PASEBA-1860 file (N, C-alpha, C; in nm, 3 decimals):
! residues 103
1> MTTTEPTI> -3.157/1.771/1.218/-3.112/1.655/1.143/-3.012/1.577/1.228 ~ -3.033/1.449/1.239/-2.940/1.365/1.313/-2.855/1.287/1.214 ~ -2.733/1.257/1.257/-2.646/1.176/1.174/-2.631/1.040/1.240 ~ -2.618/0.941/1.158/-2.600/0.805/1.207/-2.456/0.763/1.181 ~ -2.390/0.717/1.285/-2.252/0.670/1.269/-2.254/0.537/1.196 ~ -2.155/0.517/1.108/-2.148/0.386/1.042/-2.128/0.276/1.146 ~ -2.194/0.166/1.127/-2.177/0.054/1.219/-2.092/-0.052/1.152 ~ -2.030/-0.131/1.234/-1.942/-0.235/1.184/-1.975/-0.365/1.257
9> TPEDFGEA> -1.961/-0.475/1.187/-1.987/-0.607/1.245/-1.860/-0.690/1.236 ~ -1.852/-0.799/1.310/-1.735/-0.886/1.298/-1.709/-0.930/1.153 ~ -1.814/-0.954/1.077/-1.798/-1.000/0.939/-1.729/-0.897/0.851 ~ -1.736/-0.769/0.889/-1.666/-0.665/0.814/-1.515/-0.680/0.824 ~ -1.469/-0.756/0.923/-1.326/-0.781/0.940/-1.279/-0.903/0.860 ~ -1.370/-0.973/0.796/-1.334/-1.089/0.717/-1.390/-1.217/0.775 ~ -1.354/-1.327/0.712/-1.400/-1.458/0.757/-1.345/-1.491/0.894 ~ -1.418/-1.574/0.966/-1.372/-1.618/1.098/-1.274/-1.734/1.085
17> HHGVHLFD> -1.172/-1.728/1.164/-1.073/-1.836/1.177/-1.062/-1.863/1.326 ~ -1.099/-1.984/1.367/-1.103/-2.020/1.509/-1.188/-1.920/1.587 ~ -1.296/-1.875/1.525/-1.389/-1.783/1.590/-1.346/-1.638/1.591 ~ -1.239/-1.604/1.521/-1.185/-1.468/1.519/-1.196/-1.412/1.377 ~ -1.266/-1.301/1.361/-1.276/-1.233/1.232/-1.158/-1.137/1.223 ~ -1.076/-1.152/1.117/-0.955/-1.070/1.110/-0.916/-1.037/0.967 ~ -0.827/-0.940/0.955/-0.766/-0.904/0.827/-0.626/-0.852/0.856 ~ -0.542/-0.849/0.754/-0.410/-0.789/0.770/-0.398/-0.667/0.680
25> DEYGNVFA> -0.312/-0.575/0.719/-0.293/-0.454/0.639/-0.170/-0.468/0.550 ~ -0.140/-0.364/0.476/-0.028/-0.368/0.381/0.107/-0.379/0.450 ~ 0.112/-0.358/0.581/0.237/-0.369/0.657/0.251/-0.504/0.726 ~ 0.150/-0.590/0.713/0.153/-0.721/0.776/0.093/-0.723/0.916 ~ 0.049/-0.608/0.967/-0.019/-0.606/1.097/-0.155/-0.673/1.082 ~ -0.200/-0.735/1.189/-0.328/-0.807/1.186/-0.424/-0.740/1.284 ~ -0.549/-0.726/1.239/-0.653/-0.664/1.321/-0.772/-0.759/1.330 ~ -0.823/-0.778/1.450/-0.937/-0.868/1.472/-1.047/-0.793/1.546
33> YGHHDARR> -1.169/-0.825/1.510/-1.284/-0.768/1.580/-1.295/-0.834/1.716 ~ -1.301/-0.756/1.821/-1.312/-0.809/1.957/-1.176/-0.818/2.024 ~ -1.177/-0.844/2.152/-1.054/-0.863/2.228/-1.031/-1.012/2.247 ~ -0.913/-1.059/2.207/-0.880/-1.202/2.211/-0.744/-1.221/2.277 ~ -0.724/-1.339/2.334/-0.594/-1.368/2.394/-0.495/-1.413/2.286 ~ -0.369/-1.416/2.324/-0.262/-1.446/2.228/-0.274/-1.585/2.167 ~ -0.313/-1.683/2.246/-0.324/-1.821/2.195/-0.429/-1.829/2.084 ~ -0.545/-1.770/2.107/-0.651/-1.773/2.006/-0.608/-1.693/1.882
41> MAAAISAY> -0.543/-1.579/1.903/-0.498/-1.498/1.789/-0.392/-1.573/1.707 ~ -0.299/-1.641/1.774/-0.197/-1.716/1.701/-0.260/-1.825/1.615 ~ -0.358/-1.896/1.670/-0.427/-2.001/1.593/-0.502/-1.940/1.475 ~ -0.572/-1.829/1.499/-0.650/-1.765/1.393/-0.559/-1.710/1.283 ~ -0.449/-1.647/1.321/-0.357/-1.590/1.221/-0.294/-1.702/1.139 ~ -0.252/-1.809/1.204/-0.193/-1.921/1.130/-0.293/-1.979/1.030 ~ -0.418/-1.997/1.072/-0.521/-2.049/0.981/-0.546/-1.953/0.866 ~ -0.551/-1.824/0.896/-0.571/-1.721/0.794/-0.460/-1.726/0.690
49> YRENDCYR> -0.335/-1.732/0.736/-0.222/-1.736/0.643/-0.222/-1.864/0.560 ~ -0.254/-1.977/0.622/-0.260/-2.103/0.546/-0.368/-2.096/0.440 ~ -0.486/-2.046/0.478/-0.598/-2.040/0.384/-0.569/-1.944/0.267 ~ -0.495/-1.837/0.295/-0.466/-1.738/0.193/-0.329/-1.759/0.129 ~ -0.264/-1.870/0.160/-0.136/-1.908/0.101/-0.033/-1.795/0.111 ~ -0.025/-1.736/0.229/0.073/-1.628/0.249/0.152/-1.657/0.376 ~ 0.237/-1.756/0.369/0.316/-1.799/0.485/0.398/-1.684/0.541 ~ 0.392/-1.673/0.672/0.480/-1.581/0.744/0.533/-1.658/0.863
57> GNTTLKHV> 0.660/-1.650/0.887/0.722/-1.727/0.994/0.700/-1.673/1.133 ~ 0.631/-1.558/1.145/0.620/-1.494/1.275/0.484/-1.516/1.342 ~ 0.426/-1.632/1.324/0.295/-1.658/1.385/0.306/-1.748/1.508 ~ 0.424/-1.758/1.566/0.436/-1.836/1.688/0.366/-1.764/1.803 ~ 0.333/-1.836/1.906/0.266/-1.778/2.021/0.349/-1.664/2.080 ~ 0.480/-1.681/2.087/0.567/-1.576/2.141/0.560/-1.450/2.057 ~ 0.571/-1.464/1.925/0.565/-1.345/1.838/0.430/-1.274/1.850 ~ 0.324/-1.352/1.853/0.191/-1.292/1.866/0.178/-1.224/2.002
65> SDGLVNLW> 0.221/-1.290/2.108/0.214/-1.231/2.242/0.291/-1.100/2.250 ~ 0.408/-1.096/2.189/0.492/-0.977/2.193/0.428/-0.858/2.121 ~ 0.348/-0.885/2.018/0.291/-0.777/1.940/0.145/-0.748/1.965 ~ 0.082/-0.821/2.057/-0.063/-0.810/2.078/-0.100/-0.688/2.162 ~ -0.200/-0.614/2.114/-0.250/-0.496/2.184/-0.402/-0.495/2.172 ~ -0.473/-0.476/2.282/-0.618/-0.458/2.278/-0.647/-0.309/2.271 ~ -0.728/-0.272/2.172/-0.759/-0.132/2.144/-0.909/-0.110/2.139 ~ -0.947/0.015/2.135/-1.085/0.056/2.106/-1.078/0.148/1.986
73> MRVTGIDA> -1.163/0.124/1.888/-1.163/0.204/1.767/-1.306/0.244/1.732 ~ -1.316/0.338/1.640/-1.446/0.376/1.586/-1.429/0.402/1.437 ~ -1.538/0.385/1.365/-1.539/0.409/1.221/-1.548/0.560/1.199 ~ -1.461/0.611/1.111/-1.466/0.754/1.077/-1.521/0.778/0.938 ~ -1.529/0.672/0.858/-1.582/0.687/0.724/-1.576/0.556/0.648 ~ -1.638/0.560/0.533/-1.639/0.444/0.444/-1.615/0.496/0.303 ~ -1.525/0.429/0.230/-1.506/0.463/0.090/-1.491/0.334/0.011 ~ -1.451/0.344/-0.114/-1.439/0.226/-0.199/-1.342/0.123/-0.143
81> GGFQFELC> -1.245/0.168/-0.066/-1.147/0.077/-0.006/-1.194/0.012/0.122 ~ -1.309/0.054/0.172/-1.362/-0.004/0.294/-1.376/0.099/0.405 ~ -1.369/0.050/0.527/-1.387/0.137/0.644/-1.257/0.209/0.678 ~ -1.270/0.328/0.733/-1.156/0.398/0.794/-1.183/0.404/0.944 ~ -1.078/0.387/1.022/-1.090/0.380/1.168/-1.001/0.483/1.233 ~ -1.030/0.508/1.360/-0.939/0.585/1.444/-0.947/0.526/1.585 ~ -0.839/0.543/1.660/-0.838/0.500/1.799/-0.931/0.588/1.880 ~ -0.990/0.532/1.984/-1.075/0.610/2.072/-1.074/0.545/2.210
89> EQDGSGAF> -1.139/0.609/2.305/-1.154/0.555/2.439/-1.267/0.451/2.439 ~ -1.263/0.362/2.536/-1.364/0.257/2.547/-1.505/0.314/2.552 ~ -1.522/0.424/2.619/-1.655/0.482/2.633/-1.685/0.587/2.525 ~ -1.600/0.594/2.422/-1.619/0.689/2.314/-1.737/0.652/2.225 ~ -1.792/0.750/2.162/-1.904/0.728/2.071/-1.865/0.632/1.959 ~ -1.943/0.527/1.941/-1.918/0.430/1.835/-1.803/0.335/1.859 ~ -1.749/0.331/1.982/-1.632/0.246/2.012/-1.664/0.098/1.997 ~ -1.569/0.024/1.941/-1.579/-0.122/1.936/-1.440/-0.180/1.964
97> PVTAVRW> -1.434/-0.301/2.019/-1.306/-0.361/2.056/-1.231/-0.420/1.938 ~ -1.101/-0.400/1.938/-1.014/-0.454/1.832/-0.889/-0.509/1.898 ~ -0.845/-0.626/1.853/-0.715/-0.678/1.892/-0.623/-0.659/1.774 ~ -0.509/-0.597/1.798/-0.409/-0.576/1.693/-0.285/-0.657/1.728 ~ -0.222/-0.711/1.624/-0.092/-0.774/1.641/0.001/-0.701/1.546 ~ 0.093/-0.629/1.605/0.188/-0.548/1.529/0.322/-0.619/1.530 ~ 0.372/-0.646/1.415/0.499/-0.717/1.403/0.609/-0.615/1.411
END
């Protein structure tokens, strides 16, 4: 019996803003599907916050640059709350690129 790893698409991260699919967590950290530079992430985060009426003053290019990290993650499971992830190596099974901005 073979098992199939859950797959994830950019759309699973939410709507695109300036070409970046992203969501924020309960701590205010932002995660985007793919690896993006700070300028694009700052524009996407600002648009996301405006659209969702959740102003945060820390969306300047400097703040985003200071907190930006490119990671590799994989899905470990799915439940009613959505996907669960863990960090992994780039060549790890099921790895996909994620840009995180940690405030």
